[in-house]
C-alpha positions as CSV (number, residue, x, y, z in Angstrom):
1,M,25.3,-40.0,36.9
2,K,27.5,-37.3,35.8
3,H,27.8,-38.5,32.1
4,L,23.8,-38.1,32.2
5,K,23.9,-34.6,33.4
6,N,26.4,-33.6,30.7
7,R,24.2,-35.6,28.2
8,F,21.2,-34.0,29.4
9,G,22.9,-30.4,29.3
10,L,23.6,-30.9,25.7
11,V,20.4,-32.1,24.8
12,R,18.8,-28.9,26.5
13,A,21.5,-26.8,24.8
14,V,20.4,-28.2,21.2
15,L,16.8,-27.8,21.9
16,V,17.1,-24.4,22.9
17,A,18.9,-23.7,19.7
18,A,16.7,-25.0,17.5
19,F,14.1,-23.1,19.3
20,V,16.0,-19.7,18.8
21,I,16.7,-20.5,15.1
22,A,12.8,-21.4,14.5
23,A,12.1,-18.2,16.0
24,S,13.8,-15.9,14.2
25,M,13.0,-17.9,10.8
26,T,9.2,-16.9,11.8
27,S,9.8,-13.3,12.4
28,V,11.6,-13.1,9.0
29,S,9.0,-14.8,7.0
30,A,6.4,-12.5,8.8
31,Q,8.0,-9.5,7.3
32,E,6.2,-7.8,4.4
33,I,8.2,-6.7,1.4
34,T,6.7,-3.2,0.7
35,A,6.5,-0.6,-2.1
36,A,4.9,2.8,-2.7
37,I,2.5,4.4,-5.1
38,E,2.5,8.1,-5.8
39,G,0.0,10.0,-7.8
40,T,-0.1,13.5,-9.5
41,V,-3.8,14.8,-10.0
42,L,-4.2,17.7,-12.2
43,G,-7.3,19.9,-12.6
44,P,-9.2,20.5,-15.6
45,D,-6.8,23.5,-16.4
46,G,-3.6,21.5,-16.2
47,Q,-2.9,22.6,-12.9
48,P,-2.2,20.7,-9.5
49,A,-5.4,19.9,-7.7
50,A,-5.0,20.4,-3.9
51,G,-7.4,18.7,-1.6
52,I,-8.6,15.6,-3.8
53,V,-9.1,12.4,-2.1
54,A,-7.4,9.0,-3.4
55,V,-8.4,6.0,-1.9
56,V,-6.0,2.8,-2.8
57,T,-7.8,-0.5,-2.2
58,D,-5.6,-3.7,-2.5
59,G,-7.4,-6.3,-4.7
60,R,-5.9,-9.2,-2.8
61,D,-7.3,-8.8,0.8
62,G,-9.7,-5.6,0.2
63,R,-7.8,-3.2,2.7
64,S,-7.9,0.4,1.6
65,R,-6.2,3.7,2.8
66,S,-6.8,7.0,1.9
67,G,-4.9,10.1,1.3
68,T,-5.3,13.5,0.1
69,T,-3.3,15.7,-2.7
70,D,-1.2,18.5,-1.3
71,S,-0.7,21.7,-2.9
72,R,1.3,20.3,-5.6
73,G,-1.7,17.9,-6.6
74,V,0.5,15.0,-5.3
75,V,-0.5,12.0,-3.1
76,N,1.8,9.2,-1.6
77,F,0.9,5.9,-0.3
78,R,4.2,4.3,1.7
79,S,4.4,1.2,2.9
80,V,1.9,-0.7,0.6
81,G,2.7,-4.5,0.2
82,A,4.6,-5.1,-3.2
83,G,2.6,-6.6,-5.9
84,G,-1.1,-6.0,-6.6
85,P,-3.4,-5.6,-8.2
86,Y,-4.6,-2.1,-6.8
87,T,-7.4,0.1,-7.6
88,I,-7.1,3.7,-7.1
89,R,-10.3,5.8,-6.6
90,I,-10.0,9.5,-7.0
91,S,-12.8,12.1,-6.1
92,G,-13.4,15.8,-5.3
93,S,-16.4,18.0,-5.0
94,G,-17.5,19.3,-8.5
95,Y,-15.6,16.5,-10.3
96,Q,-16.1,12.9,-12.1
97,D,-14.7,10.5,-10.1
98,I,-11.7,8.8,-11.5
99,S,-10.9,4.8,-11.0
100,I,-7.4,3.1,-12.1
101,T,-7.6,-0.6,-12.1
102,D,-5.0,-3.1,-11.9
103,L,-2.0,-1.2,-10.7
104,Y,0.8,-3.1,-9.7
105,T,3.9,-2.4,-7.5
106,D,7.6,-3.3,-7.8
107,I,9.4,-4.5,-4.9
108,A,10.9,-1.5,-2.9
109,G,9.9,0.9,-5.9
110,V,7.7,3.4,-6.2
111,S,4.5,2.9,-8.9
112,S,3.2,6.5,-10.3
113,F,-0.1,7.8,-11.9
114,T,-1.3,10.9,-13.2
115,V,-4.8,11.9,-14.0
116,S,-6.6,15.1,-14.9
117,L,-9.9,15.9,-13.3
118,T,-12.9,16.8,-15.4
119,F,-16.2,19.0,-14.2
120,I,-19.2,17.3,-13.7
121,D,-21.5,18.2,-16.4
122,S,-23.8,20.7,-14.6
123,C,-26.7,19.7,-17.0
124,R,-26.4,15.9,-15.7
125,L,-26.2,17.3,-12.2
126,N,-29.4,19.5,-12.8
127,H,-31.5,16.3,-13.8
128,R,-30.9,13.9,-11.1
């Protein structure tokens, strides 16, 4: 009888160890490898454009995040999934929208872009 108890204890210990290993492998595989996207937006005069909205959309699953440029015209998107493709849409009042397509990120790196805004043609604006 003692022999059966020892054997049952050993089987239980092996099963618990297997469960712990399987659970830890699941949590490791669930971690996402991330990267960052940083952009600089310049006004028509070549100076940094503050307060401009940028929206980054992941082409794989359609998730979007938005950000606004700071006083240096810089917008940052941290912890985006590595890979892509990403689309960036930049818009600001009085400026033509800009789209950047097929932007890819590197593992644990920073992908960057720089764009220059142009004014919306006031003549076109009056004819809408």
